[in-house]
C-alpha positions in Angstrom: 16.4 -1.1 -5.8 17.2 2.2 -4.8 14.2 2.8 -1.1 14.6 6.7 0.7 12.7 7.5 3.4 10.0 9.7 2.8 8.5 12.0 5.3 4.2 11.4 5.6 4.0 14.9 6.3 6.0 16.5 3.4 4.5 13.9 1.0 1.4 14.6 1.1 -1.3 11.6 0.5 -4.9 11.5 -0.2 -6.7 8.4 1.0 -9.7 6.9 -2.2 -10.8 4.9 0.6 -9.7 1.3 -1.7 -8.0 -1.1 1.0 -7.2 -4.5 0.0 -5.4 -8.0 1.0 -1.8 -8.3 -0.2 -1.3 -11.8 -1.1 1.0 -14.0 -1.2 3.1 -15.1 -4.1 3.9 -18.7 -5.7 5.7 -20.3 -7.5 4.0 -23.0 -10.4 5.2 -25.1 -12.9 3.9 -21.3 -15.1 5.8 -19.2 -13.2 5.1 -17.0 -10.3 1.7 -16.0 -9.2 -0.5 -14.2 -6.1 -1.7 -17.2 -4.1 -5.0 -17.0 -1.9 -3.0 -16.6 1.1 -2.6 -13.1 3.0 0.9 -11.8 3.2 2.3 -11.1 6.9 5.1 -8.6 7.6 8.4 -10.7 8.6 9.2 -8.7 11.4 5.0 -8.0 13.2 3.5 -11.4 11.9 0.7 -9.0 11.0 -1.3 -9.6 8.0 -0.3 -6.8 4.6 -2.9 -4.5 3.5 -2.8 -2.2 -0.3 -3.9 1.4 0.8 -4.4 3.0 -2.6 -3.8 6.6 -2.3 -3.0 10.1 -4.5 -0.3 12.5 -4.2 1.3 14.6 -6.3 4.5 15.1 -8.2 7.0 16.7 -10.7 8.1 13.9 -13.5 10.2 15.9 -16.2 9.0 19.4 -15.5 5.2 18.2 -15.4 3.3 18.3 -11.7 0.9 15.5 -12.1 -1.5 13.4 -10.1 -0.1 10.0 -9.3 -1.7 6.9 -7.4 -0.1 4.3 -5.9 0.0 1.3 -3.3 0.9 1.4 0.0 1.4 -1.6 2.2 0.8 -0.9 5.5 0.7 -4.1 8.5 -2.1 -3.8 10.4 -4.6 -6.6 12.5 -7.7 -5.6 10.5 -8.8 -4.5 7.4 -8.3 -0.4 7.9 -10.9 1.3 7.5 -10.3 5.2 5.5 -13.3 7.4 5.0 -12.7 8.2 0.6 -11.1 11.1 -0.3 -9.2 11.7 2.8 -5.9 12.9 4.0 -3.9 10.0 4.9 -0.1 10.2 6.7 1.4 6.7 7.1 4.9 5.8 10.1 8.3 4.2 8.4 7.3 5.8 4.7 9.7 4.2 2.5 9.7 4.9 -1.4 11.4 2.1 -3.3 12.3 3.2 -7.2 13.4 0.6 -9.7 13.4 -0.2 -13.5 11.5 -2.9 -15.2 12.9 -4.6 -18.4 11.4 -2.4 -20.6 13.8 0.3 -18.9 10.1 2.3 -17.4 10.9 3.7 -13.4 8.5 1.5 -11.5 8.1 3.2 -7.3 6.7 1.0 -4.3 5.4 2.3 -1.3 5.7 0.5 2.0 5.3 1.8 5.1 5.3 0.4 9.7 1.6 2.0 9.7 -1.1 4.4 9.3 -0.3 7.8 11.0 -4.4 7.8 12.5 -4.3 4.3 13.0 -2.1 4.5 16.0 -3.5 3.5 19.1 -3.6 5.2 21.7 -1.0 4.6 25.1 -2.6 3.7 27.7 -1.1 5.8 30.2 -2.5 9.2 27.6 -4.1 11.6 29.4 -3.4 10.4 32.8 -1.3 12.7 34.7 1.7 12.6 37.4 1.0 14.5 39.6 -1.9 12.8 40.5 -4.3 16.1 40.1 -6.7 16.1 37.2 -6.7 16.6 34.1 -7.0 20.1 33.3 -10.3 20.6 30.2 
C-alpha cells in the first residue's frame, strides 16, 4: 500500500459534522467483522474517530467532489460544526487496489488542527511585561 503525506493547508477539506467511533476488526469463524470495541491508536493509546469530510479532486481530467473518512485519535468525540472547513495535523493518504482493480484511498491524521489544546505557556511573555492588547 502506498502512503503519502498531505499538506492539510493545500488540500482543502470540509467537515460534514459526522463523527463516528472506529471499531476494531476481529476474526470470527465466519470471517473478519467489526467488533463492538472501539479501536485505539497504537502510539497514543487514544480512541480513534472517523471524521467525515468532502474535498475536491481531479480524476481522469474531471474535477469532482470526493467524500472520505479521516481517522484521528482523540480522548473524546470531536465536536465539529456541520459543513465547516477543517485542517488536520500529520495528514496522510494511503492508496491500494481492491481485488477488482478499483483504487481505494484511506486517510489518517495525528489530530485535528483546530482541536489542538493551547500550550500552557501560550500568551505569557518572557520579559515580565504585560501582554499587548
